[in-house]
C-alpha positions in Angstrom: 94.3 14.6 121.8 94.1 17.9 124.0 97.6 18.9 122.7 96.3 18.8 119.3 93.6 21.0 120.4 96.1 23.4 122.0 98.3 23.4 118.9 95.3 24.1 116.5 94.0 26.7 118.5 97.5 28.5 118.5 97.6 28.2 115.1 94.2 29.7 114.3 94.8 32.7 116.9 98.2 33.5 115.2 96.6 33.2 111.8 94.0 35.5 112.8 96.3 38.2 114.0 98.1 37.8 110.8 95.1 38.5 108.7 94.4 41.5 110.8 97.7 42.9 110.5 98.1 42.3 106.7 94.5 43.4 106.2 95.3 47.0 107.9 98.5 47.2 105.8 96.4 46.8 102.5 93.7 49.1 104.0 96.3 52.0 104.6 97.6 51.8 100.8 96.3 55.5 100.2 97.7 56.8 103.7 100.5 59.2 103.4 103.7 58.1 105.5 102.2 55.0 106.6 104.7 52.3 108.0 103.5 48.6 107.4 103.4 46.2 110.4 104.6 42.8 110.5 103.7 40.0 112.9 106.6 38.3 114.6 105.6 34.6 115.3 107.6 31.5 116.9 107.6 27.9 117.3 108.5 25.6 120.4 111.4 24.4 118.3 112.5 27.8 117.6 112.3 29.1 121.1 114.4 26.2 122.0 116.8 27.2 119.2 117.1 30.5 120.9 118.2 28.8 124.3 120.7 27.0 122.6 122.3 29.9 120.9 125.3 29.7 122.9 126.6 26.7 121.0 127.0 29.1 117.7 127.4 32.3 118.9 128.7 32.3 122.5 125.9 34.0 123.8 123.9 32.9 126.8 120.3 32.8 127.0 118.8 33.0 130.5 114.9 32.1 130.6 113.3 34.4 132.9 109.9 32.7 133.9 108.1 31.2 131.1 107.4 34.2 128.8 110.6 36.5 128.9 114.2 35.9 128.0 117.2 38.2 128.3 120.1 37.7 126.2 123.6 38.2 127.6 127.2 38.6 126.4 130.3 36.7 127.6 130.6 39.5 130.8 127.1 38.7 131.8 125.8 42.2 130.5 122.2 42.3 129.1 122.2 42.8 125.6 118.3 42.9 125.0 115.0 41.5 126.2 112.3 39.7 124.0 109.1 38.3 124.9 108.7 34.7 124.0 105.9 32.5 124.7 107.1 28.9 124.9 103.8 26.9 124.0 103.1 24.1 121.5 102.1 25.2 118.0 102.8 28.7 116.3 102.6 31.7 118.6 102.5 35.4 117.9 105.4 37.3 119.6 105.0 40.7 118.7 103.9 43.4 115.9 106.8 45.2 114.8 106.8 48.0 112.4 108.8 48.4 109.3 110.4 51.9 109.3 112.1 51.8 105.8 111.7 54.7 103.6 108.4 54.9 101.3 108.5 56.2 97.8 107.8 60.0 97.0 104.9 61.2 95.1 104.6 64.7 93.8 101.4 66.4 94.5 102.2 70.1 93.4 101.0 71.2 96.7 102.6 73.9 98.8 101.2 72.1 102.3 102.6 68.8 101.2 105.7 67.6 102.8 107.6 64.3 102.7 110.7 63.3 105.0 113.8 61.5 103.0 115.8 59.5 105.7 115.0 58.7 109.3 112.8 61.1 111.5 109.4 62.2 112.0 107.2 65.4 112.0 106.5 67.0 115.4 102.9 67.4 116.5 101.3 69.0 119.7 98.3 66.5 120.7 95.1 68.1 121.7 94.8 65.9 124.5 97.8 67.8 126.1 100.5 66.2 128.3 100.0 63.2 130.5 99.7 63.7 134.2 98.6 60.7 136.3 96.3 62.9 138.4 95.1 66.1 136.1 95.3 64.5 133.0 95.5 60.8 132.6 94.2 60.7 128.8 97.3 62.7 127.7 100.5 61.6 126.0 103.8 61.6 127.2 105.5 65.1 126.6 102.3 66.4 125.2 103.4 65.7 121.5 103.3 62.9 119.1 105.2 62.0 115.8 104.2 61.1 112.2 105.7 60.6 108.7 102.3 62.0 107.3 103.3 65.4 105.8 99.8 66.4 104.4 99.2 69.6 106.5 96.5 72.6 106.3 96.4 76.1 107.6 94.2 76.5 110.7 91.2 78.9 110.6 90.2 80.8 113.9 89.1 77.9 116.0 90.7 76.5 118.3 94.3 77.7 117.6 93.8 80.9 115.8 94.0 81.4 112.1 97.3 81.0 110.1 98.9 78.2 112.0 100.3 74.9 110.5 98.1 72.0 111.4 97.8 68.5 110.4 94.8 66.5 109.1 93.7 65.9 112.9 93.5 69.5 113.6 96.8 69.4 115.9 99.7 72.2 115.6 102.6 71.3 113.4 105.7 72.4 115.9 108.9 74.0 115.0 112.5 73.1 116.1 112.0 75.0 119.2 108.7 73.1 120.1 106.4 76.3 119.2 103.5 76.4 116.5 104.3 77.7 113.0 102.4 80.8 112.1 102.8 80.7 108.4 99.5 82.9 107.7 99.4 81.9 104.0 100.3 78.9 101.8 102.6 81.3 99.7 105.8 80.0 101.2 108.9 77.6 100.3 110.6 75.0 102.6 114.2 74.2 102.1 115.5 71.0 102.3 116.6 71.3 105.8 113.2 72.6 106.9 113.4 76.5 106.8 110.2 78.0 106.0 110.3 81.5 104.0 107.2 83.3 102.9 107.1 85.4 99.9 107.9 89.1 100.6 106.0 91.3 98.1 108.8 94.1 98.7 111.5 92.3 97.7 109.8 89.9 95.4 111.4 86.9 96.6 111.0 84.2 99.3 113.2 85.6 102.0 110.5 86.3 104.9 111.8 83.5 107.5 109.1 82.2 109.4 110.3 79.0 111.5 112.1 75.5 110.9 110.0 72.4 110.8 110.6 70.4 113.8 112.1 66.9 113.2 112.3 64.4 116.0 114.9 61.5 114.9 115.1 58.8 117.6 118.0 56.6 117.7 115.8 53.4 118.1 112.1 54.1 116.6 110.8 50.8 117.7 110.8 52.2 121.4 108.1 54.5 120.1 104.3 53.4 120.3 102.3 53.2 117.4 98.8 54.5 117.6 95.6 54.9 115.3 95.6 57.7 112.7 99.3 56.8 111.8 100.8 58.5 114.6 103.7 57.5 117.0 104.4 58.5 121.0 106.6 57.8 123.6 105.1 55.6 126.3 107.0 57.1 129.3 110.9 58.5 130.4 111.9 54.6 130.8 111.3 54.2 127.0 112.2 57.6 125.6 114.8 57.2 122.7 117.8 59.4 122.4 117.4 62.2 119.8 119.8 62.3 116.9 120.5 65.0 114.4 118.5 64.7 111.4 120.5 64.1 108.5 117.7 63.4 105.9 115.9 66.0 104.0 112.3 67.5 103.6 110.7 67.7 100.4 108.0 70.3 99.6 105.3 69.5 97.1 105.6 65.8 97.7 104.3 63.2 100.1 105.9 59.8 101.2 103.8 56.7 100.0 103.1 53.8 102.3 106.1 51.1 102.3 103.7 48.5 101.8 104.6 45.7 99.6 101.2 44.7 98.0 102.4 41.7 96.4 103.7 40.3 99.5 101.1 41.3 101.8 98.3 39.6 99.1 100.4 36.4 99.2 100.6 36.3 103.1 96.9 37.2 103.2 96.1 34.1 101.3 98.7 32.0 103.2 97.1 33.0 106.5 93.8 32.6 105.3 94.6 28.9 104.3 96.3 28.3 107.6 93.3 29.4 109.5 91.1 27.1 107.7 93.4 24.3 108.0 93.6 24.9 111.7 89.9 25.0 111.8 89.3 21.9 110.1 92.0 20.1 112.5 90.2 21.3 115.5 86.6 20.0 114.0 88.1 16.7 113.4 89.7 16.3 116.9 86.3 17.6 118.3 84.5 14.9 116.3 86.9 12.3 117.6 86.6 13.0 121.3 82.8 13.0 120.8 82.8 9.5 119.4 85.2 8.5 122.2 82.8 9.8 124.8 80.2 8.1 123.1 81.8 5.0 122.9 83.0 5.0 126.6 79.4 5.9 127.5 78.0 2.5 125.6 80.7 0.3 127.2 
């Protein structure tokens, strides 16, 4: 009987988390550069199948305690680690971000930029660089990353006038890690990120300003997703290697969210029904236990 309570409770908690994740995906349908999340769940049977994977792939799964697994190749080298909770019922493992490309939307605004391919704009955090003693609320490296290219030009405070900033008021950085002083919105940006202001003397855009800084990690899943559609590095142990940027930058465009609306709506309905079903099962088990206790008391 208690197993049923554990199973139903686990199912309800997983369904609740899935409702939260899918609801957040749908709530950000108008957020430029938003990357949707997906809840990764497992069951006891699936976790057991992972352990028995050696039978079909030749790989050995070593259980490290009750909540962590490590995958090894034939030579005993660790390939990857994954959090796995071996419990009854359906259990949430982790929330994974989908970094696939979103569609482009033209805005005809010179301060809007979209990335095609892998990579992120580099933003200087107003919280500063993390230091355990002096600045425990800072971020690693003093920067964070985003796909949202809806930028603005700063006023006098706090950065001074003419700098390229994002919607949070933080400075956009160039490929040398310096703020970008554009002064005006009368500029063009090449597909590789070079910014050129209009030169009234020549009548063309040939006044080079800077090159947009693009961070292209080899494994974006090492980044930590925070609020406001931004990503950061946890610490040096989880710092991904930086690759050359092979995509392009499109001025006058924004990247639309990569959320699949139809799939999210269907998943939202499924998760809601699952939550209701588990709730009804839990109520039925509770009623049965109550009757059992009453019957034993009368005896």
